[in-house]
C-alpha positions in Angstrom: 0.0 0.0 0.0 2.2 2.8 1.3 5.7 3.9 2.1 6.3 5.2 5.6 7.4 8.8 5.5 9.3 9.4 2.3 6.4 11.1 0.6 4.0 14.1 0.3 0.6 14.8 1.6 -4.1 18.1 -1.0 -5.9 18.6 2.2 -3.2 17.7 4.7 -0.4 15.8 2.9 3.0 15.0 3.9 6.2 14.1 2.0 7.0 10.9 3.7 9.0 7.8 2.8 6.5 5.2 3.7 4.9 2.9 1.1 2.3 0.2 1.2 1.5 -2.7 -1.0 -1.9 -3.3 -2.7 -1.2 -6.9 -1.7 -1.7 -5.9 1.9 -0.8 -9.4 3.1 2.9 -8.5 2.4 3.0 -5.9 5.1 5.3 -2.9 4.7 8.4 -3.1 2.5 11.6 -3.5 4.4 14.1 -3.8 1.5 14.9 -1.3 -1.2 12.5 -2.1 -4.0 12.9 -1.4 -7.7 10.1 0.4 -9.4 9.1 3.9 -8.4 5.4 4.7 -8.3 5.4 8.1 -6.6 3.8 11.1 -8.3 4.9 13.7 -5.8 6.3 16.1 -8.4 3.0 16.3 -10.3 0.9 16.7 -7.1 2.9 19.1 -4.9 1.6 19.8 -1.4 3.2 21.4 1.6 1.1 20.6 4.6 0.7 17.4 6.6 -1.6 16.7 9.5 0.5 14.8 12.1 -1.1 14.2 15.5 -3.5 17.0 14.9 -0.7 19.5 14.2 0.0 20.9 10.7 3.5 20.2 9.5 4.9 22.2 6.6 6.9 20.3 4.0 9.3 22.3 1.9 8.5 21.8 -1.8 10.6 19.2 -3.4 11.4 17.5 -0.1 10.2 14.5 1.8 10.2 13.7 5.6 12.1 10.6 6.8 11.9 11.3 10.6 11.2 13.7 13.4 13.5 14.4 16.3 11.5 13.7 19.5 14.0 14.1 22.4 17.6 13.9 23.5 19.6 10.9 24.5 22.6 11.4 26.8 24.9 14.4 27.1 26.8 14.4 23.8 24.3 15.7 21.3 22.6 12.4 20.5 18.9 12.7 19.6 16.0 10.3 19.3 14.3 10.1 15.9 10.8 8.9 15.2 11.0 7.1 11.9 8.8 8.2 9.0 10.4 5.8 6.6 10.2 2.1 6.0 13.9 2.2 5.2 15.9 3.0 8.4 19.1 2.0 6.7 19.1 5.4 5.0 20.2 6.8 8.4 23.9 6.1 8.3 27.1 8.0 9.0 28.1 10.3 6.2 24.5 10.8 4.9 23.4 14.4 4.4 19.9 15.4 5.6 18.1 18.6 6.0 16.5 19.9 9.3 13.3 21.9 9.6 11.6 24.3 7.2 14.9 26.2 6.9 16.4 23.0 5.5 19.6 23.3 7.5 22.1 20.9 5.9 23.7 18.5 8.3 25.7 15.3 8.0 25.0 12.3 10.2 28.0 11.3 12.2 26.5 8.3 14.1 23.4 6.3 13.8 22.0 3.3 15.7 18.6 1.7 16.3 17.0 2.1 19.7 13.6 0.7 20.7 11.9 1.2 17.3 13.5 4.6 16.8 16.9 5.8 15.7 19.6 7.5 17.7 21.5 10.0 15.7 24.3 12.5 16.1 25.2 15.2 13.6 28.6 16.8 12.8 28.8 20.1 14.6 26.1 19.2 17.2 28.1 17.6 19.9 26.5 18.6 23.2 23.1 18.5 24.9 22.5 22.2 24.7 22.9 22.3 20.9 20.8 19.2 20.5 18.1 20.5 22.6 17.2 23.1 19.9 16.3 20.2 17.6 13.4 18.9 19.6 10.3 18.4 17.3 12.3 19.3 14.2 11.6 17.3 11.1 14.3 15.6 9.0 14.0 15.9 5.3 15.6 14.6 2.1 15.2 15.8 -1.5 12.4 13.9 -3.4 14.9 12.7 -6.0 16.6 10.7 -3.2 13.5 8.7 -2.3 13.8 5.0 -2.6 12.3 3.3 -5.6 9.2 1.2 -4.9 8.0 -2.1 -6.2 5.2 -2.3 -8.7 1.8 -1.7 -7.1 3.5 0.1 -4.1 2.7 3.7 -3.3 4.0 6.5 -1.2 1.7 7.7 1.6 1.4 11.0 -0.2 0.2 9.3 -3.3 -2.8 8.0 -1.3 -3.7 11.0 0.8 -5.7 13.5 -1.1 -7.3 10.9 -3.4 -11.0 11.1 -4.0 -12.7 7.9 -2.6 -15.6 6.3 -4.4 -17.4 2.9 -4.1 -17.2 0.4 -6.9 -20.6 1.5 -8.1 -19.5 5.2 -8.4 -20.7 6.7 -5.1 -18.5 9.5 -3.8 -17.4 8.9 -0.2 -15.0 11.8 0.3 -11.2 12.5 0.4 -8.4 10.6 2.1 -7.0 13.1 4.7 -4.8 10.9 6.8 -3.5 7.3 7.3 -3.3 5.5 10.5 -0.6 2.8 11.0 -2.2 0.3 13.4 0.3 -2.6 13.1 -2.3 -5.1 11.9 -3.4 -3.2 8.8 -3.4 0.5 7.9 -6.5 2.6 8.0 -7.5 5.4 5.6 -9.3 8.3 7.2 -11.8 9.7 4.7 -13.5 13.0 5.2 -17.0 13.2 3.7 -18.0 16.1 1.4 -21.3 16.7 3.2 -21.9 19.2 6.0 -21.2 18.6 8.8 -18.1 16.7 7.7 -17.7 13.1 9.0 -14.8 10.8 9.1 -15.0 7.3 7.6 -12.4 4.7 8.6 -11.5 2.4 5.8 -9.2 -0.6 6.5 -6.5 -0.8 3.8 -7.0 -4.4 2.9 -7.6 -6.2 -0.3 -11.2 -6.8 0.4 -11.8 -3.0 0.6 -9.2 -1.3 -1.7 -9.9 -2.3 -5.3 -8.3 0.3 -7.6 -5.7 3.0 -7.0 -5.8 5.4 -10.0 -3.1 8.1 -9.4 -3.6 9.6 -12.8 -7.3 10.3 -12.1 -6.8 10.8 -8.4 -9.4 8.2 -7.5 -9.4 5.4 -4.9 -12.1 2.8 -5.6 -13.2 0.7 -2.7 -15.7 -2.0 -1.9 -17.6 -1.4 1.4 -17.8 -4.3 3.8 -20.9 -4.5 6.0 -20.8 -2.0 8.8 -18.1 0.3 7.3 -20.6 3.0 6.3 -23.3 4.1 8.6 -26.3 5.3 6.6 
């Protein structure tokens, strides 16, 4: 289905490197695939809704992580992953911090309890690292990993119009929840007052992803849509 945060998100879309398979039984990709399906350059957006906060994504960039806190006294920071490819965090790799796109080079990287611990050249004490709390880490779009066929970036999915297989408009994908078992698309209805529909991203529900037309076609299982 999706790629974890290397991507972009029309309503609230985010450049994140997270991708998902249409064959949802495969779970999220963990190796570098070989056929890119992203359309970020043709559908640019600069805002993402993350935990009810809007995050601005510089045009032409994608998020791969967010610095959440400090670790130790020597400038090491904890990074929440927004990529399915944590191997891209490696010593010598150049990344960009915040909307200002401050260029930094990773000097150390190691996994830690589902996150990454990083240090950057020139940021070598706790005081300097403290200024990086809640700062997003970006890469240029052209450095995004290539995806397998029928694999899409999160930003490819968010913003799509959602319709049933008989043509009924349901709304627009505004966010994706990563639940562990299967991902869930949050769809905002066009009617007033707006409602949110929760669609599980499974084969039985997601039938067609048409990025050219900007349409996601789904089959509603019993109980998914309250009339």
